C-alpha positions, -999 to 999 in steps of 0.1 A, spaced: 10 32 188 -13 56 169 -19 55 132 -1 88 127 30 75 144 28 42 125 27 61 92 58 81 101 77 50 112 67 28 82 73 56 57 109 58 68 113 20 66 96 19 32 118 46 18 149 27 28 135 -5 13 126 11 -20 161 25 -23 176 -9 -15 153 -24 -41 172 -8 -70 207 -10 -56 217 -40 -77 206 -20 -108 231 8 -102 261 -14 -110 246 -27 -143 256 -17 -178 227 5 -188 224 -13 -222 214 -45 -204 186 -29 -183 152 -38 -197 119 -52 -184 131 -88 -184 164 -82 -167 148 -60 -140 128 -90 -128 161 -106 -117 179 -75 -107 155 -59 -83 159 -68 -46 124 -72 -32 133 -89 1 137 -57 22 105 -43 8 85 -75 15 97 -76 51 86 -40 57 52 -45 40 45 -76 62 54 -56 93 32 -27 81 1 -47 74 5 -69 105 9 -39 129 -20 -20 111 -44 -50 112 -36 -56 149 -42 -19 156 -75 -19 139 -86 -51 157 -77 -38 191 -96 -5 184 -128 -24 183 -123 -52 208 -89 -53 225 -100 -79 250 -108 -104 222 -72 -103 208 -53 -135 214 -27 -158 199 -51 -172 173 -60 -137 161 -24 -126 161 -16 -155 138 -46 -146 116 -33 -110 113 2 -123 103 -13 -146 76 -33 -117 62 -2 -95 63 19 -120 44 -8 -125 17 -14 -87 12 24 -80 12 28 -106 -16 2 -89 -37 15 -54 -30 51 -64 -40 38 -74 -74 21 -40 -80 49 -19 -65 76 -37 -85 58 -30 -117 58 7 -109 95 5 -99 103 -11 -132 84 16 -151 102 44 -132 136 28 -138 130 23 -175 118 58 -179 149 72 -163 172 50 -183 156 58 -216 156 95 -207 194 92 -200 200 75 -233 180 101 -252 198 129 -234 232 114 -241 225 107 -278 212 142 -283 243 157 -268 267 134 -284 280 118 -252 301 87 -251 291 55 -235 309 61 -202 293 96 -198 259 82 -205 264 55 -180 275 80 -153 246 102 -160 221 74 -158 235 61 -125 233 97 -111 198 101 -123 187 68 -109 201 76 -75 188 112 -73 155 109 -92 145 76 -77 156 88 -42 133 118 -45 104 98 -59 108 73 -31 103 100 -5 67 108 -15 61 73 -28 69 58 6 44 81 24 17 73 -2 22 36 3 22 39 41 -9 61 43 -28 39 18 -18 5 32 -21 13 69 -56 27 64 -67 -4 45 -53 -28 71 -66 -9 100 -101 -12 84 -95 -49 78 -86 -54 114 -115 -35 128 -139 -54 105 -125 -87 116 -128 -77 152 -164 -66 148 -173 -98 130 -158 -118 159 -177 -100 185 -204 -126 186 -233 -102 183 -253 -91 152 -239 -59 138 -238 -38 107 -212 -14 93 -214 22 81 -190 40 58 -175 72 72 -157 95 47 -122 107 55 -130 144 53 -143 172 31 -114 166 6 -123 130 0 -131 117 -35 -166 126 -46 -175 89 -47 -163 84 -11 -182 115 1 -213 101 -16 -207 68 3 -208 86 37 -235 71 59 -242 40 37 -249 11 60 -247 -26 50 -246 -59 67 -213 -72 80 -209 -98 51 -222 -74 25 -201 -50 3 -201 -12 -2 -206 -1 -37 -184 30 -41 -177 46 -74 -193 15 -91 -168 -8 -74 -172 -34 -46 -153 -29 -14 -157 -49 19 -141 -20 37 -124 13 28 -91 5 11 -101 -30 1 -87 -42 -32 -96 -79 -29 -127 -76 -50 -110 -57 -78 -114 -21 -68 -91 2 -88 -61 21 -75 -80 54 -81 -106 42 -55 -80 32 -29 -48 53 -30 -46 78 -1 -81 68 11 -87 79 47 -122 66 51 -133 44 81 -162 24 93 -183 25 124 -203 -5 137 -238 -6 151 -253 -34 171 -286 -47 157 -313 -52 183 -333 -82 174 -366 -84 192 -377 -116 209 
């Protein structure tokens, strides 16, 4: 499967998972919806399952791009462990964003109802409708953004892991995703470092494009399309 096809497939699955995430909220009295209650109301299980699948497939795809013949059961298990770890971290970040979106919609509905003199029932219906429609619309582009960002990151993780397992001395070079890439990512084009070293991009450390494990900000990662190429180091005897 190509990356483009994987993005299309996972975007659809992510959108469904994001909609399912807020389904329990729709049946709640809007006056009880707040930051604390959302922690218990949101259904994160479908989203976590999809994220694990996304990162696992992406990491395997990246690994096989570099050295398909080195892929075995041990590597497959390593990719799954990585996917589960990353999915757990992404759930935390994505859930915070979901909570913010829901609270904004609920508060907006309360303000609208109060301004227009609506009764409690009308405000409740309005908020449910807004949650279904607005969140549904937001989930469309949000799912694509997540798929593009996360697939690119995990493909790069997989390719780096594969290159490091090749058993020969190599180095990695940053390749920007195109002319419309961030200025910092364009500036990183052609930077070459050792396999265990980090790229400094926009003042932040990244082991590979899309890497957030060393604290890179969302602004340095979201929708990144950058890649790496690897070069064998010839060591003279």
